[in-house]
C-alpha positions as CSV (number, residue, x, y, z in Angstrom):
1,X,0.0,0.0,0.0
2,X,2.8,2.4,0.9
3,X,4.5,1.5,-2.5
4,X,1.2,2.3,-4.3
5,X,0.9,5.7,-2.5
6,X,4.5,6.5,-3.3
7,X,3.9,5.7,-7.0
8,X,0.7,7.8,-7.0
9,X,2.4,10.7,-5.2
10,X,5.3,10.6,-7.6
11,X,3.0,10.5,-10.6
12,X,1.0,13.4,-9.2
13,X,4.2,15.4,-8.5
14,X,5.4,14.8,-12.0
15,X,2.0,15.8,-13.5
16,X,1.9,19.0,-11.4
17,X,5.5,20.0,-12.3
18,X,4.8,19.3,-16.0
19,X,1.6,21.3,-15.9
20,X,3.2,24.3,-14.2
21,X,6.2,24.2,-16.7
22,X,3.8,23.9,-19.7
23,X,1.7,26.9,-18.5
24,X,4.8,29.0,-17.9
25,X,6.2,28.2,-21.3
26,X,2.9,28.9,-23.0
27,X,2.6,32.2,-21.2
28,X,6.2,33.2,-22.1
29,X,5.5,32.3,-25.7
30,X,2.2,34.3,-25.6
31,X,3.9,37.4,-24.2
32,X,6.7,37.1,-26.7
33,X,4.3,36.9,-29.6
34,X,2.3,39.8,-28.3
35,X,5.5,41.9,-28.0
36,X,6.5,40.9,-31.6
37,X,3.0,42.0,-32.8
38,X,3.3,45.4,-31.1
39,X,6.7,45.9,-32.6
40,X,5.5,44.9,-36.0
41,X,2.5,47.3,-35.7
42,X,4.9,50.1,-34.8
43,X,7.1,49.4,-37.8
44,X,4.1,49.1,-40.1
45,X,2.7,52.5,-38.9
46,X,6.0,54.2,-39.6
47,X,6.3,52.5,-43.0
48,X,2.8,53.6,-43.9
49,X,3.5,57.2,-42.8
50,X,6.7,57.2,-44.9
51,X,4.8,55.8,-47.8
52,X,2.1,58.5,-47.6
53,X,4.8,61.2,-47.6
54,X,6.7,59.6,-50.5
55,X,3.5,59.3,-52.6
56,X,2.5,62.8,-52.0
57,X,6.0,64.2,-52.7
58,X,6.2,62.1,-55.9
59,X,2.8,63.4,-57.0
60,X,3.8,67.0,-56.4
61,X,7.1,66.5,-58.3
62,X,5.2,64.9,-61.2
63,X,2.8,67.8,-61.4
64,X,5.7,70.3,-61.3
65,X,7.5,68.4,-64.1
66,X,4.3,68.3,-66.1
67,X,3.8,72.0,-65.7
68,X,7.4,72.8,-66.6
69,X,7.1,70.6,-69.7
70,X,3.9,72.3,-70.8
71,X,5.5,75.6,-70.2
72,X,8.6,74.8,-72.3
73,X,6.5,73.5,-75.2
74,X,3.9,76.2,-75.1
75,X,3.9,79.1,-77.6
76,X,2.1,81.3,-75.2
77,X,3.0,80.8,-71.5
78,X,-0.3,82.2,-70.3
79,X,-2.1,79.4,-72.0
80,X,-0.6,76.7,-69.8
81,X,-3.2,75.3,-67.5
82,X,-2.3,74.6,-63.9
83,X,-4.1,71.6,-62.5
84,X,-5.7,72.4,-59.2
85,X,-6.9,69.6,-56.9
86,X,-10.5,69.9,-55.8
87,X,-10.7,71.4,-52.3
88,X,-12.0,68.2,-50.7
89,X,-9.1,66.2,-52.1
90,X,-6.6,68.9,-51.1
91,X,-7.9,68.8,-47.6
92,X,-7.8,65.0,-47.5
93,X,-4.2,65.0,-48.7
94,X,-3.3,67.6,-46.1
95,X,-5.0,65.6,-43.4
96,X,-3.1,62.4,-44.4
97,X,0.2,64.3,-44.6
98,X,-0.3,65.8,-41.1
99,X,-1.2,62.3,-39.7
100,X,2.0,61.0,-41.3
101,X,4.1,63.8,-39.8
102,X,2.6,63.1,-36.4
103,X,3.1,59.3,-36.7
104,X,6.8,59.9,-37.6
105,X,7.3,62.3,-34.7
106,X,5.6,60.0,-32.3
107,X,7.7,57.1,-33.5
108,X,10.9,59.1,-33.2
109,X,10.0,60.2,-29.6
110,X,8.5,56.9,-28.4
111,X,10.3,54.6,-30.8
112,X,13.1,53.6,-28.5
113,X,10.6,51.5,-26.6
114,X,9.5,49.4,-29.6
115,X,11.8,50.2,-32.4
116,X,15.5,49.5,-32.7
117,X,18.0,52.2,-32.1
118,X,19.0,52.1,-35.8
119,X,15.4,52.6,-36.8
120,X,15.0,55.6,-34.5
121,X,18.3,57.0,-35.9
122,X,17.1,56.6,-39.4
123,X,13.9,58.6,-38.5
124,X,16.0,61.3,-36.8
125,X,18.3,61.7,-39.8
126,X,15.2,61.9,-42.1
127,X,13.6,64.6,-40.1
128,X,16.9,66.6,-39.7
129,X,17.6,66.4,-43.5
130,X,14.0,67.4,-44.3
131,X,14.4,70.4,-42.0
132,X,17.7,71.4,-43.7
133,X,16.0,71.1,-47.1
134,X,13.1,73.3,-45.9
135,X,15.7,76.0,-45.0
136,X,17.6,75.6,-48.3
137,X,14.5,76.3,-50.4
138,X,15.5,80.0,-50.3
139,X,18.8,79.2,-52.0
140,X,18.1,76.2,-54.2
141,X,15.4,75.8,-56.8
142,X,12.1,74.3,-55.6
143,X,12.2,71.5,-58.1
144,X,15.7,70.5,-56.8
145,X,14.5,70.5,-53.2
146,X,11.4,68.5,-54.2
147,X,13.5,65.9,-56.1
148,X,15.8,65.6,-53.1
149,X,12.9,65.1,-50.7
150,X,11.5,62.3,-52.9
151,X,15.0,60.7,-53.0
152,X,15.3,61.1,-49.2
153,X,11.9,59.7,-48.5
154,X,12.6,56.6,-50.8
155,X,16.0,56.1,-49.2
156,X,14.7,56.2,-45.6
157,X,11.7,54.0,-46.5
158,X,14.0,51.4,-48.0
159,X,16.4,51.6,-45.0
160,X,13.5,51.4,-42.6
161,X,12.0,48.4,-44.2
162,X,15.4,46.6,-44.1
163,X,15.8,47.6,-40.4
164,X,12.3,46.4,-39.6
165,X,12.9,43.0,-41.2
166,X,16.1,42.6,-39.3
167,X,14.6,43.6,-36.0
168,X,11.5,41.5,-36.4
169,X,13.7,38.6,-37.7
170,X,11.7,38.3,-41.0
171,X,13.3,35.7,-43.2
172,X,15.2,37.1,-46.3
173,X,13.2,37.3,-49.5
174,X,10.0,38.4,-47.8
């Protein structure tokens, strides 16, 4: 009988220890996955904000080049039509731009919590260079500034995607 109780107690002890370890490992995995999801969301928000800025800068540059081309080929410069966005679309673009600016600023300030140091550094460099370009607009042609802004946005977007993949340990080729 004592042997039987010893076997049962040993089995129960093994079962309890196994159950506790299984729950601890499951919780650890759950928290790790949740943390990864939060980091991924933070990276995706920044990538989305950078994409909004890149698209809008590229659209503005395309419109400027189209206008300049029309102007060069026009016999009468006053006949060149300037395409103006409808007010509703202009306001929507401004709203999206402002949201993107705010998202990037928030990511830069709060990013050290979820984003890698290299990612935060890339955002800081982007904002610093954008500020320098804004100051240079008085000395350099607007089209040159706009072209550099498009290049800069594309460069930081590419760099940020690469850093996100590295930090999130996304396999190469994805």
